[in-house]
C-alpha positions in Angstrom: -25.3 -28.3 2.4 -26.9 -24.9 2.7 -30.0 -24.8 4.9 -33.2 -23.6 3.2 -33.3 -19.9 3.0 -29.6 -19.3 3.8 -28.4 -16.9 1.2 -31.4 -17.6 -1.0 -31.8 -14.5 -3.1 -35.2 -12.9 -3.0 -34.3 -10.7 -5.9 -35.8 -7.3 -5.8 -39.1 -6.5 -4.2 -40.5 -3.0 -4.0 -43.1 -2.0 -1.5 -44.1 1.6 -1.2 -40.6 2.9 -2.1 -38.8 0.1 -0.2 -36.4 -2.3 -2.0 -35.5 -5.7 -0.6 -32.4 -7.7 -1.6 -31.2 -11.1 -0.4 -32.6 -12.7 2.7 -32.6 -11.9 6.4 -31.5 -15.4 7.4 -28.4 -15.2 5.1 -27.4 -11.7 4.0 -30.1 -9.1 3.3 -30.3 -5.4 2.6 -33.7 -3.6 2.9 -33.8 0.0 1.6 -36.4 2.5 2.8 -35.7 5.2 0.3 -38.5 7.6 1.2 -37.8 7.7 4.9 -35.1 10.4 4.9 -34.6 13.1 2.3 -30.8 13.3 2.8 -29.6 10.1 4.3 -30.3 6.6 3.0 -32.0 4.2 5.4 -31.0 0.6 4.9 -31.7 -2.3 7.3 -28.8 -4.8 7.2 -29.2 -8.5 8.1 -26.5 -11.1 8.6 -27.4 -14.7 9.6 -30.8 -13.5 11.0 -29.3 -10.6 13.0 -30.5 -7.1 12.4 -27.1 -5.4 12.7 -28.0 -1.8 12.4 -31.3 -1.6 14.3 -30.2 1.3 16.4 -29.3 3.5 13.4 -29.8 2.6 9.8 -29.4 6.0 8.2 -26.3 5.9 6.0 -24.5 8.8 4.3 -25.1 7.9 0.7 -21.6 8.5 -0.7 -20.1 6.3 2.0 -22.6 3.5 1.4 -21.9 3.6 -2.3 -18.1 3.3 -1.7 -18.5 0.5 0.8 -20.8 -1.6 -1.4 -18.4 -1.2 -4.3 -15.5 -2.2 -2.1 -17.3 -5.4 -0.9 -18.2 -6.3 -4.5 -14.6 -6.1 -5.7 -13.5 -8.1 -2.7 -15.9 -11.0 -3.0 -16.5 -11.1 -6.8 -13.9 -13.9 -7.4 -14.0 -17.2 -5.5 -11.2 -17.9 -2.9 -10.0 -20.9 -1.1 -11.0 -21.8 2.4 -8.6 -20.3 4.9 -5.9 -22.5 6.4 -7.2 -24.1 9.6 -10.8 -23.2 9.0 -13.2 -25.7 10.6 -16.4 -23.7 11.1 -17.6 -20.1 11.0 -18.4 -20.2 14.7 -14.9 -21.4 15.6 -13.1 -19.0 13.3 -15.2 -16.1 14.7 -14.3 -17.1 18.2 -10.6 -17.1 17.4 -10.7 -13.8 15.5 -12.7 -12.1 18.2 -10.3 -13.4 20.9 -7.4 -12.1 18.9 -9.0 -8.7 18.5 -9.8 -8.5 22.2 -6.2 -9.5 23.0 -7.4 -12.4 25.0 -6.0 -15.3 22.9 -3.0 -17.4 23.7 0.0 -17.7 21.4 -1.3 -20.6 19.4 -4.8 -19.2 19.1 -3.5 -15.7 18.4 -1.9 -16.8 15.1 -5.1 -18.3 13.8 -7.1 -15.5 15.2 -5.1 -12.9 13.4 -5.4 -14.8 10.2 -9.2 -15.1 10.5 -9.6 -11.5 11.6 -8.5 -10.5 8.0 -11.9 -11.7 6.8 -13.9 -9.1 8.6 -16.6 -7.4 6.6 -19.4 -4.9 7.1 -17.1 -2.2 8.2 -19.5 0.4 6.8 -19.2 3.3 9.2 -21.1 4.3 12.3 -24.3 2.4 11.4 -22.6 -1.0 11.5 -20.1 -0.2 14.3 -22.0 -2.3 16.8 -21.6 -5.4 14.6 -18.6 -7.7 14.4 -19.0 -9.7 11.2 -16.8 -12.0 9.1 -17.2 -13.6 5.7 -14.9 -16.7 5.4 -14.4 -17.8 1.8 -14.9 -21.4 0.7 -14.9 -21.6 -3.1 -18.4 -20.8 -4.2 -19.6 -20.3 -0.6 -19.1 -17.7 2.0 -19.5 -18.6 5.7 -20.9 -15.6 7.5 -20.6 -15.1 11.3 -21.8 -12.1 13.2 -22.3 -10.8 16.7 -24.0 -7.4 17.6 -23.0 -5.5 20.7 -25.4 -3.2 22.5 -25.7 -1.4 25.8 -26.2 -4.8 27.5 -22.9 -6.2 26.0 -22.3 -8.7 23.3 -25.3 -10.4 21.8 -25.6 -14.0 20.6 -23.3 -15.3 17.8 -25.1 -16.2 14.6 -23.7 -18.0 11.5 -25.0 -19.0 8.1 -23.5 -20.2 4.8 -24.5 -18.3 1.7 -23.6 -18.7 -2.0 -21.0 -16.3 -3.0 -22.7 -15.4 -6.3 -25.9 -14.6 -4.5 -24.1 -12.6 -1.9 -22.4 -10.5 -4.6 -25.6 -10.2 -6.5 -27.3 -8.7 -3.4 -24.5 -6.2 -3.1 -24.7 -5.3 -6.8 -28.4 -4.7 -6.8 -28.1 -2.7 -3.7 -25.3 -0.6 -5.3 -27.7 0.3 -8.2 -30.2 1.7 -5.7 -27.7 3.4 -3.6 -26.1 5.2 -6.6 -29.5 6.2 -7.9 -30.7 7.6 -4.6 -27.4 9.4 -4.0 -27.7 11.1 -7.4 -31.4 12.0 -6.7 -30.5 13.5 -3.3 -27.5 15.4 -4.7 -29.6 16.8 -7.5 -32.4 17.9 -5.1 -29.9 19.6 -2.9 -28.3 21.4 -5.9 -31.8 22.6 -7.1 -32.6 23.9 -3.6 -29.4 25.8 -3.5 -30.0 27.3 -6.9 -33.4 28.8 -6.1 -33.4 32.6 -5.6 -33.1 33.5 -2.0 -32.0 29.9 -1.0 -28.6 29.3 0.3 -26.8 26.3 1.7 -28.8 24.6 4.5 -25.7 25.1 6.7 -25.6 28.8 6.1 -26.5 31.1 9.0 
């Protein structure tokens, strides 16, 4: 049974140029579209963890690509992985295998579970190790964020796959729109008389 709020879609809310999709306690994306004229600021939440608190400014084309990749990956339901008992245990095995600290038996399972890593979205999400384990119409999310003090607490939450994908799809619409707007603004700036590339000496 999914706890109240886990993966419960909030739809789209707009507040002063901000757009909010999903939920912080499940999977959520919060856009701050007016914060940076070039980059796209997005706060990413997994199971209650703010995974990109240190740097949320994404390069728009990269974010568009990553959102599209995740949508294609999770659009169709998939069976629960062999040997899966819980998101926390699967995370522990995958993390152990990636750190090369697992024994022979655990290494086999760890390698299998490591294949379900997600949120590999570039520098902004590098501090986070996150997995989405399929289970039919559910996804079991597990995440840990590393900072200067070392690994943080492990958090896990089940979300409905359709709502997870819906969050990504709505976010992709905003990301594509904002990328196009930023690209057009840059092209106009370069086309003005006496204005060259911002990188030009």
